[in-house]
C-alpha positions in Angstrom: 152.5 16.2 47.5 150.1 18.9 48.6 151.8 22.3 48.2 148.9 24.4 49.6 149.3 26.3 52.8 147.1 24.1 54.9 147.9 24.5 58.5 147.3 22.4 61.6 147.3 25.5 63.8 143.8 26.0 65.3 142.4 29.5 65.5 143.9 31.0 68.6 142.6 33.3 71.2 144.8 36.1 69.9 142.8 36.2 66.7 139.7 37.3 68.5 138.7 41.1 68.8 141.4 42.9 70.7 141.1 44.5 74.1 141.8 48.3 74.2 144.9 48.9 76.2 148.2 48.2 74.4 151.9 49.1 75.2 153.6 51.8 73.1 155.5 49.1 71.2 152.6 46.8 70.7 152.8 43.0 70.9 155.1 40.4 69.3 154.0 36.9 68.4 157.1 34.7 69.2 157.7 31.2 68.0 159.7 29.1 70.5 161.5 25.9 69.7 159.0 23.8 71.7 156.6 21.1 70.6 153.7 23.4 71.3 151.3 24.3 68.5 151.0 28.0 69.4 153.0 31.2 69.3 153.4 33.2 72.5 152.4 36.9 73.0 154.9 39.3 74.5 154.7 43.0 75.0 157.3 45.1 73.2 158.9 47.4 75.8 159.1 51.1 75.0 162.9 51.0 74.5 162.4 48.5 71.7 159.5 50.2 70.0 159.9 50.5 66.3 163.0 48.3 66.3 161.3 44.8 66.5 160.4 43.3 63.1 159.3 39.8 62.0 162.2 37.5 61.4 164.3 38.9 64.3 165.5 36.8 67.3 164.5 37.8 70.8 165.2 36.5 74.3 162.0 36.0 76.3 161.0 34.8 79.7 159.3 31.4 79.5 158.3 30.0 82.8 161.3 30.3 85.1 163.7 30.2 82.2 164.9 32.5 79.5 164.5 31.2 75.9 165.4 32.4 72.4 162.6 32.7 69.9 161.8 34.3 66.6 159.3 37.1 66.1 156.8 35.9 63.5 154.2 38.7 63.7 153.6 42.2 65.2 150.2 43.2 66.5 148.9 46.4 67.9 146.4 44.7 70.2 145.7 41.4 72.0 142.9 40.0 74.1 145.3 38.3 76.5 144.9 39.6 80.0 147.5 42.4 80.7 148.7 40.7 83.9 149.6 37.5 81.9 151.6 39.4 79.2 155.3 39.5 79.9 157.8 41.7 78.1 160.5 40.8 75.6 163.7 40.5 77.5 166.1 41.4 74.7 166.4 42.0 71.0 169.2 39.8 69.6 169.5 41.2 66.1 169.8 44.5 64.4 168.0 43.3 61.3 165.8 40.2 60.6 167.8 37.0 60.2 164.9 35.4 58.3 163.1 37.1 55.5 159.3 36.9 54.8 159.8 34.1 52.4 161.5 31.8 54.9 158.9 32.7 57.5 156.2 31.7 55.1 158.0 28.5 54.2 158.5 27.4 57.8 154.9 28.1 58.6 154.0 25.7 55.8 156.5 23.1 57.1 154.9 23.3 60.5 151.4 22.9 59.3 152.1 20.1 56.8 154.6 18.0 58.8 152.7 18.3 62.1 155.2 20.2 64.3 155.3 23.6 65.9 156.4 26.7 64.0 159.3 27.1 66.4 160.5 23.6 65.6 160.4 24.4 61.9 162.3 27.6 62.4 164.9 25.5 64.4 165.6 23.6 61.2 166.5 26.8 59.4 168.7 28.6 61.9 172.3 27.6 62.6 172.9 26.3 66.1 174.7 29.5 67.1 171.6 31.6 66.4 169.4 29.3 68.6 171.0 30.6 71.8 172.1 33.9 73.3 175.7 33.2 73.8 176.5 32.7 70.2 179.2 30.6 68.7 180.4 27.6 70.8 184.0 26.5 70.6 184.6 23.0 69.3 186.0 20.2 71.5 188.6 18.1 69.7 189.7 14.8 71.2 192.8 12.7 70.5 194.5 9.7 72.0 197.7 10.3 74.1 200.9 8.3 73.9 200.0 6.5 77.1 197.0 5.0 75.4 198.5 1.7 74.4 197.2 -1.9 74.0 197.7 -2.6 77.7 195.6 0.5 78.7 192.9 -0.6 76.2 192.8 -4.2 77.6 192.2 -2.9 81.1 189.0 -1.1 79.9 187.4 -3.8 77.8 185.3 -5.5 80.5 185.0 -2.9 83.3 184.4 0.2 81.1 183.1 -0.9 77.7 182.1 2.6 76.5 185.5 4.0 77.4 187.1 1.0 75.6 185.0 1.6 72.5 185.8 5.3 72.4 189.5 4.8 73.0 189.8 2.0 70.5 188.2 4.2 67.8 190.6 7.0 68.6 193.6 4.7 68.2 192.2 3.4 64.9 191.8 7.0 63.7 195.3 8.1 64.7 194.2 11.7 64.4 192.2 14.3 66.3 188.4 14.3 65.7 185.6 16.5 66.9 184.2 15.1 70.2 180.6 15.8 69.1 181.1 13.8 65.9 182.8 10.9 67.7 180.1 10.6 70.4 177.4 10.8 67.6 179.1 7.9 65.7 179.4 5.7 68.8 176.1 6.8 70.4 177.6 7.7 73.8 177.6 10.8 75.9 180.7 12.9 76.7 181.1 11.1 80.1 183.3 8.2 78.8 185.6 10.8 77.1 185.9 12.8 80.3 186.7 9.6 82.2 189.4 8.8 79.7 190.7 12.4 80.1 191.0 11.9 83.9 192.9 8.7 83.3 195.4 10.6 81.2 194.6 8.5 78.1 193.1 11.2 75.9 193.4 15.0 75.3 190.4 17.2 74.9 191.0 20.7 73.6 188.6 23.6 73.0 189.3 25.3 69.6 187.4 28.0 67.8 187.0 26.0 64.6 188.3 23.1 62.7 189.2 22.7 59.0 186.3 21.6 56.7 187.8 19.1 54.2 184.9 19.8 51.8 186.4 23.2 51.1 189.9 21.8 50.4 189.3 20.1 47.1 190.8 21.3 43.9 189.0 18.8 41.8 188.0 20.4 38.5 185.2 19.6 36.1 186.0 21.1 32.6 183.1 22.9 30.9 182.0 20.6 28.0 182.6 22.4 24.7 179.5 20.7 23.2 176.5 19.1 24.7 174.6 16.0 23.6 171.3 16.6 21.9 169.3 15.6 25.0 171.5 17.7 27.2 171.2 20.8 25.0 167.4 20.4 24.9 167.2 20.2 28.7 169.5 23.2 29.1 167.4 25.2 26.6 164.2 24.3 28.5 165.6 25.3 31.9 167.2 28.6 30.7 164.1 29.6 28.8 162.0 29.2 31.9 164.5 31.1 34.0 164.5 34.0 31.5 160.6 34.0 31.3 160.4 34.0 35.1 158.0 32.1 37.3 157.9 28.7 39.0 158.2 25.3 37.3 159.4 22.0 38.5 161.3 19.7 36.1 162.2 16.0 36.4 165.6 15.5 34.8 165.6 11.8 34.2 168.9 10.5 32.8 170.7 7.2 32.7 173.8 7.0 34.9 176.7 8.8 33.2 174.3 10.9 30.9 175.7 14.2 32.1 173.0 15.5 34.5 175.6 17.4 36.5 176.6 19.5 33.4 172.9 20.4 32.9 172.7 21.5 36.5 175.8 23.6 36.1 174.5 25.3 32.9 171.2 26.1 34.6 173.0 27.7 37.5 175.2 29.7 35.1 172.0 31.1 33.5 170.5 31.9 36.9 173.7 33.8 37.9 173.7 35.8 34.7 170.2 36.9 35.6 171.4 38.0 39.0 169.7 35.2 40.9 171.1 32.5 43.3 171.0 28.7 43.4 170.8 25.9 45.9 172.1 22.4 45.0 171.0 19.5 47.3 172.9 16.2 47.2 172.5 13.2 49.5 174.8 13.6 52.5 176.7 10.5 51.4 177.5 12.1 48.1 178.6 15.4 49.6 182.3 14.9 49.1 185.2 17.2 48.2 185.0 15.8 44.7 181.4 17.0 44.3 182.1 20.4 45.9 185.2 20.8 43.8 183.2 20.5 40.6 181.0 23.4 41.6 183.9 25.5 43.0 185.9 25.1 39.8 182.9 26.4 37.8 181.6 29.2 40.1 184.6 30.1 42.3 183.3 30.8 45.8 180.6 28.3 46.8 178.9 27.9 50.2 178.8 24.5 51.6 176.3 23.5 54.3 176.2 20.1 55.9 175.6 18.4 59.2 179.2 17.9 60.3 180.2 21.6 60.2 181.2 23.3 63.4 179.0 26.0 64.8 181.4 28.7 63.7 181.7 27.3 60.2 178.0 27.0 59.7 177.3 30.5 61.0 179.9 32.1 58.8 178.6 30.3 55.7 175.0 31.1 56.6 175.7 34.8 57.1 177.7 35.1 53.9 174.9 33.6 52.0 172.3 35.8 53.6 174.4 38.9 52.8 174.6 37.8 49.1 178.4 37.4 49.2 178.0 33.8 47.9 175.2 33.0 45.5 175.6 29.3 45.0 175.0 26.9 47.9 175.8 23.2 47.8 174.7 21.0 50.7 172.7 18.2 52.2 169.1 18.1 53.4 169.1 21.3 55.5 170.6 23.5 52.8 167.1 23.7 51.3 166.5 26.5 53.9 169.7 28.5 53.0 168.8 32.2 53.0 169.7 32.8 49.3 168.5 36.2 48.1 166.7 36.3 44.7 166.6 32.5 44.5 166.5 31.4 40.9 167.0 27.6 40.8 166.9 24.7 43.3 168.5 21.4 42.2 167.8 18.2 44.0 170.2 15.6 42.7 169.3 11.9 43.3 165.9 13.1 44.3 164.8 9.6 45.2 167.3 9.2 48.0 165.6 8.5 51.4 168.3 10.6 53.2 166.4 13.7 52.0 163.8 12.9 54.7 164.6 14.2 58.2 164.4 11.6 60.9 163.5 13.8 63.8 161.0 16.7 64.2 160.4 18.5 61.9 160.2 15.3 59.8 160.3 17.2 56.5 161.3 15.9 53.0 163.9 18.3 51.6 162.8 17.3 48.1 159.2 18.3 48.7 160.2 21.5 50.6 162.4 22.4 47.6 159.3 22.2 45.4 157.2 24.4 47.8 160.0 26.9 48.2 160.5 27.2 44.4 156.7 27.8 44.0 156.7 30.4 46.7 159.7 32.3 45.4 159.0 32.0 41.6 162.1 29.8 41.0 162.6 26.7 39.0 163.1 23.3 40.8 165.1 20.6 39.0 164.7 17.0 40.4 167.4 14.8 38.9 167.6 11.0 39.0 168.3 8.0 36.8 165.6 6.1 38.9 163.1 8.7 40.2 160.8 7.9 43.0 157.4 6.8 41.9 155.9 9.9 43.4 158.1 12.2 41.2 157.7 9.9 38.2 153.9 10.0 38.6 153.9 13.8 38.9 155.8 14.1 35.7 153.5 11.6 33.9 150.4 13.5 35.0 151.8 16.9 33.9 152.5 18.5 37.3 156.2 18.4 36.6 157.9 18.8 33.2 159.9 15.8 32.1 163.4 16.2 30.5 165.1 13.0 29.5 168.8 12.2 28.9 168.6 8.8 27.2 172.3 8.3 26.3 175.6 8.3 28.2 178.0 11.2 27.5 180.2 10.5 24.5 177.9 7.8 23.2 179.1 5.2 25.8 177.0 2.1 26.2 175.3 1.0 29.4 177.1 -1.9 31.1 176.0 -5.5 30.4 174.3 -7.0 33.4 174.5 -10.7 34.2 172.3 -12.2 36.9 173.7 -15.2 38.8 171.4 -17.5 40.8 173.3 -18.2 44.0 171.0 -21.2 44.7 172.9 -23.0 41.9 176.3 -22.3 43.4 177.8 -25.1 45.5 178.9 -24.3 49.0 181.3 -26.1 51.4 181.4 -26.9 55.1 181.5 -23.2 55.9 178.2 -22.5 54.1 177.2 -21.0 50.8 179.9 -19.4 48.7 180.4 -15.6 48.9 181.5 -15.2 45.3 179.9 -17.1 42.4 182.3 -18.8 40.0 181.4 -16.2 37.3 182.2 -13.2 39.6 185.5 -14.8 40.8 186.6 -15.4 37.1 185.8 -11.8 36.1 187.7 -10.4 39.1 190.8 -12.4 38.1 190.4 -11.2 34.5 190.2 -7.5 35.5 193.2 -7.8 37.8 195.2 -9.4 34.9 194.1 -6.6 32.6 195.0 -3.9 35.2 191.4 -2.7 35.3 189.5 -1.8 38.4 186.5 -3.4 40.1 183.9 -2.4 42.7 182.2 -4.9 45.0 179.0 -3.7 46.7 177.2 -5.1 49.8 175.0 -2.9 51.8 175.8 -4.4 55.1 178.8 -3.8 57.3 180.6 -6.1 59.7 181.8 -9.7 59.2 178.6 -11.7 60.0 175.2 -10.2 60.7 173.9 -13.3 62.6 175.3 -15.3 65.6 173.2 -18.5 65.4 172.9 -21.5 67.8 172.6 -24.9 66.0 171.1 -26.4 69.1 168.0 -24.2 69.9 168.1 -22.3 66.6 168.1 -18.9 68.4 170.1 -15.9 67.4 172.0 -13.6 69.7 170.1 -10.4 70.1 170.9 -7.0 71.6 169.4 -6.8 75.1 168.3 -3.2 74.5 167.0 -3.6 70.9 165.0 -6.0 68.8 167.9 -6.7 66.4 170.5 -9.4 66.2 174.1 -8.6 67.0 176.7 -8.4 64.2 180.1 -9.9 64.6 183.0 -7.6 63.6 186.1 -9.8 63.4 188.8 -7.1 63.2 187.8 -5.8 66.7 186.6 -9.1 68.0 183.2 -7.8 69.2 179.5 -8.4 68.6 178.0 -5.0 67.8 174.4 -3.7 67.8 174.0 -1.6 64.7 171.0 0.2 66.3 172.3 1.4 69.6 176.0 0.8 69.0 176.5 -1.3 72.2 178.9 -4.2 71.9 180.0 -7.3 73.8 182.6 -10.0 73.5 181.1 -12.8 71.2 179.6 -15.4 73.5 181.4 -18.7 73.6 178.1 -20.5 74.3 174.4 -19.8 73.4 172.9 -17.4 75.9 169.5 -19.3 75.6 170.5 -23.0 75.9 174.2 -22.7 76.9 175.3 -25.0 74.0 178.8 -24.1 72.8 179.8 -23.5 69.2 177.7 -20.6 67.8 177.8 -20.2 64.0 178.6 -17.0 62.3 176.1 -16.7 59.4 175.5 -14.2 56.7 177.6 -11.6 54.8 179.0 -8.3 55.7 181.5 -6.0 53.9 184.3 -7.0 56.3 183.8 -10.6 55.3 183.8 -9.7 51.6 187.1 -7.9 52.0 188.6 -10.9 53.9 187.4 -13.5 51.4 188.6 -11.4 48.5 192.1 -11.1 49.8 192.3 -14.9 50.0 190.9 -15.3 46.5 193.2 -12.6 45.0 196.2 -12.3 47.2 197.9 -10.0 44.7 195.0 -7.5 44.6 195.2 -4.2 46.3 191.9 -3.9 48.2 190.3 -1.2 50.2 187.0 -1.2 52.1 184.7 1.8 52.4 182.0 1.6 55.1 181.2 3.5 58.3 183.6 1.3 60.2 186.6 2.3 58.1 185.6 5.9 57.0 185.3 7.7 60.3 186.4 11.0 58.9 185.7 12.8 55.6 189.4 12.8 55.0 189.4 9.0 55.1 186.8 9.0 52.4 188.6 11.4 50.2 192.0 9.8 50.6 190.6 6.4 49.6 188.8 7.7 46.6 191.9 9.7 45.4 194.1 6.5 45.8 191.5 4.6 43.7 191.5 7.4 41.1 195.3 7.2 40.9 195.1 3.5 40.2 196.8 2.6 43.5 193.9 0.2 44.3 192.5 -2.7 42.3 189.2 -3.4 44.1 187.0 -1.2 46.2 184.7 -3.0 48.6 181.9 -1.0 50.2 178.4 -0.3 51.3 176.0 2.4 50.0 178.6 5.1 50.3 180.3 3.8 47.1 176.9 3.7 45.2 176.6 7.4 44.6 178.4 9.7 42.2 181.7 7.9 41.8 183.2 8.5 38.3 186.3 6.4 37.6 186.9 5.5 33.9 189.0 2.4 34.7 186.2 0.7 36.5 184.9 -2.0 34.2 183.4 -4.5 36.7 180.9 -4.1 39.4 179.9 -7.1 41.6 176.7 -6.9 43.7 177.4 -9.5 46.3 173.8 -9.9 47.4 170.9 -8.1 45.7 168.4 -9.5 48.2 169.4 -7.7 51.4 166.7 -5.1 51.2 164.3 -7.0 48.9 162.2 -8.7 51.6 162.0 -6.0 54.2 158.4 -5.3 55.6 158.1 -2.0 53.7 156.1 -1.3 50.6 159.1 0.5 49.1 161.4 -2.5 49.4 161.3 -3.4 45.7 161.6 0.2 44.6 164.7 0.7 46.8 166.3 -2.5 45.5 165.8 -1.5 41.9 167.2 2.0 42.6 170.2 0.7 44.4 171.1 -1.8 41.8 170.8 0.8 39.0 172.9 3.3 40.9 175.7 0.8 41.7 175.6 -0.6 38.2 176.2 2.9 36.9 179.7 3.0 38.4 181.0 0.7 35.6 181.9 1.4 32.0 182.3 5.2 32.2 185.5 5.2 30.2 186.5 3.7 26.8 186.2 0.1 27.9 182.7 -1.4 28.2 181.5 -2.2 31.7 180.1 -5.4 33.1 177.8 -6.0 36.1 177.3 -9.3 38.0 174.2 -9.4 40.2 174.3 -12.3 42.7 170.8 -13.1 44.0 168.6 -15.9 45.4 165.6 -14.3 43.8 166.6 -14.1 40.1 163.0 -13.9 38.9 162.0 -11.0 41.1 160.7 -8.1 38.9 163.1 -5.6 40.6 166.1 -7.8 39.7 164.9 -8.6 36.2 164.0 -5.0 35.3 167.2 -3.6 36.8 169.3 -6.1 34.8 167.6 -4.9 31.6 168.0 -1.2 32.5 164.2 -1.0 32.2 163.1 1.7 34.6 159.9 2.4 32.7 158.8 -1.2 32.8 159.5 -1.5 36.5 157.8 1.8 37.4 154.6 0.9 35.5 154.3 -2.5 37.1 155.1 -1.2 40.6 152.7 1.8 40.1 149.8 -0.5 39.2 150.5 -2.5 42.4 150.6 0.6 44.5 147.4 1.8 42.9 145.6 -1.4 43.9 146.8 -1.1 47.5 146.3 2.6 47.9 149.9 3.4 48.6 151.8 6.5 47.4 151.7 7.9 44.8 148.0 6.8 44.8 147.4 7.6 48.5 148.7 9.5 51.5 150.2 8.1 54.6 150.8 9.3 58.1 152.7 7.1 60.6 152.4 7.5 64.3 155.0 5.7 66.5 154.6 5.3 70.3 157.8 4.7 72.4 158.4 4.2 76.1 160.3 2.0 78.5 157.0 0.8 79.9 155.5 -1.7 77.4 152.1 -1.6 79.0 151.9 2.1 78.7 152.8 1.9 75.0 150.1 -0.7 74.3 147.4 1.2 76.2 148.2 4.6 74.6 148.4 3.3 71.0 145.1 1.5 71.4 143.4 4.6 72.9 144.7 6.8 70.1 143.6 4.4 67.4 140.1 4.3 69.0 139.9 8.1 69.0 141.0 8.2 65.4 138.4 5.7 64.3 135.7 7.5 66.3 136.3 10.8 64.5 137.1 9.7 61.0 135.3 7.4 58.5 137.1 4.5 56.7 136.2 6.2 53.4 138.3 9.2 54.4 141.0 7.6 56.5 141.8 3.9 57.1 143.4 3.4 60.5 145.8 0.4 60.4 147.0 -0.9 63.8 148.2 -0.5 66.3 150.8 -3.2 66.0 154.4 -3.7 67.1 156.9 -1.8 64.9 159.2 -3.8 62.7 161.9 -3.1 65.2 159.8 -3.5 68.3 162.4 -2.3 70.8 165.1 0.3 70.4 167.5 1.3 73.2 165.2 -0.3 75.8 162.1 1.6 74.5 159.2 -0.5 73.3 157.6 0.7 70.0 154.1 0.3 68.5 152.9 2.1 65.5 149.7 3.2 63.6 149.4 3.8 59.9 146.8 6.2 58.5 146.0 5.7 54.8 143.9 8.1 52.8 143.2 8.4 49.1 144.2 12.1 49.1 145.0 14.9 51.5 141.3 15.2 52.5 139.6 16.8 55.5 139.5 13.5 57.3 143.3 13.1 57.1 143.8 16.7 58.3 141.5 16.0 61.2 143.4 12.8 62.0 146.6 14.7 62.1 145.1 17.2 64.5 143.9 14.3 66.7 147.4 12.9 66.8 148.9 16.3 67.7 146.4 16.8 70.5 146.9 13.3 71.8 150.7 13.9 71.9 150.2 17.2 73.8 147.8 15.6 76.3 150.0 12.5 76.9 153.7 13.3 77.5 154.3 9.6 77.9 154.7 7.5 75.9 156.5 9.7 73.4 154.6 10.1 70.1 156.4 10.7 66.8 154.2 11.8 63.9 155.7 11.2 60.4 153.8 12.7 57.5 154.7 11.0 54.1 157.0 8.5 55.7 159.8 7.0 53.5 160.2 4.0 55.7 157.9 1.9 57.8 160.6 0.1 59.8 
């Protein structure tokens, strides 16, 4: 990753020699949250002279509207015509809300990730500070007593979105924030308002709502002694902290090797030196259990995450800025927390793709953490059992310092991994078996011994494919280029891209033949089959269908920790950070689900996921055992994961990437064109590709495409993409980014999304 301050901002007219006349207060350069690669010049009125400083928010006239922006620079003069310069309308802060360090960081983000400075600043500020009216009250929604099965049945065909929303509320049985519910179901507020008028739901406006992440009392005792590798890692980190200055470390440790304790000791050292800390964890791992560990060690800890209310986030953000709380734990956006005197940034599970923002600014929190540490003279600790090839390569080439934890805490052994070839397992009339004979036998054994098991399948629903035996077509979502997934509990076929759902067709929509087959596996099917296989077992399922609220997640994990459950079935949310000593068996139902995706990172993701899930077993006194079910037992990702051989996998994969010029041996920029009009998308993508090829050479930048995206239609919008490959961040790639930006500004339709360093090509 390039950490230089290269910027895509062209030299602006304001940088030319200034014209003489200037107002008493001078001029303010204001960044607005608009996709425009320029800052806007406003005159500082006399009444605000001397009060306006960089980092303050201001209200400004913009066209016929009034917008909130951030002052990024003050100037005595400008060459903009006096009649075109408008005045600041209001100063919204008594002191800067962003310091010089965060202004510098966001300017780098804007330049590197091809967005405007205002968009980058929007990623930093809490929602309440992006508007004049301040904190918004939260809307909470709950089902009323009148919402019974009959009321639900009346909605199913006539008002499907209302039906989906009400059904979810009835399943929850508790109030939920309306914004969170509509986000989960991908609907607007309109269906909720219609249900309110029908008298079936109650919507209330409240100032705030409790954050379950702050309610945990889970403690993590400070280890009296550290292992040799742990002690060496702590010594290296604390020595660097005391010496001062920037350095990035890769803390690579097998699962269960005590990386968290190393983080905690490094933070203790930073606090002793009067410095603060930021800890980033994947959103999926941000649980009360995780937060509880840090609170038990450091007392008051700030938590920042995407599901906080405006009031909660603003309160936390202000307390951090004032220095009242010096340790911040959070997901991706917490990398921008305004921690004074920052000493250490920890990025746990640094390989996780969830650290990449999906909308503009499309930043990588891991890479921003490295840049922020370098700008503030802090240390950055990237932790993982299976680091990304980019990070592993940086450590191998000396840009990062490698610290290794080679053994589990307490001398525990890594679990034994057994690979089962599902091609050798006999099926029946219903298709291939879900459980191999070996996995079924081990599940029975663990139940008899009163030990716990985890079953992992990274696909929710009952069956991901509805297939016609006549014409061999699958039932697709009419709005998206994906097949519908059957969810048996609710009796609906659901699109996992746009969330629309229908009653399962009784006949093939293409050839009208009756008798569609439900093919494939989902976590709901695993749970159902397991209950038939082990009727005495106490089973719980954890996926986004069953874990609607954070409280659901915590309650299920606490029940599992108390031994009230025998088997936990789940998707990727059970793959991270769970530490239960009585778990001695992990079954990976299908290791192939992500292996053959059209993405150059497919093998790497599969290896990482297998290693993470396997790490949940054998954390107590009893040895653990892993069963990996696959139809590709000879694939290197499967073979190396079974042998716990990260180095072997990484070296082989790195050689392949080097041959093909993919990261870490090349740079990528992806451009995605989207519009309801397919012809417009095809034409624009072709024109943009031609412009890129005209102004760059293949030696500098290789332009691949345009071609239909892997998912060629989403929510009725057609998608085509281009991929730019370069051996390094050279002048040609920078020029290509500028061409893409100008093309996007000149062509409002189709929508153009520019993704620098993409983590997915789907």
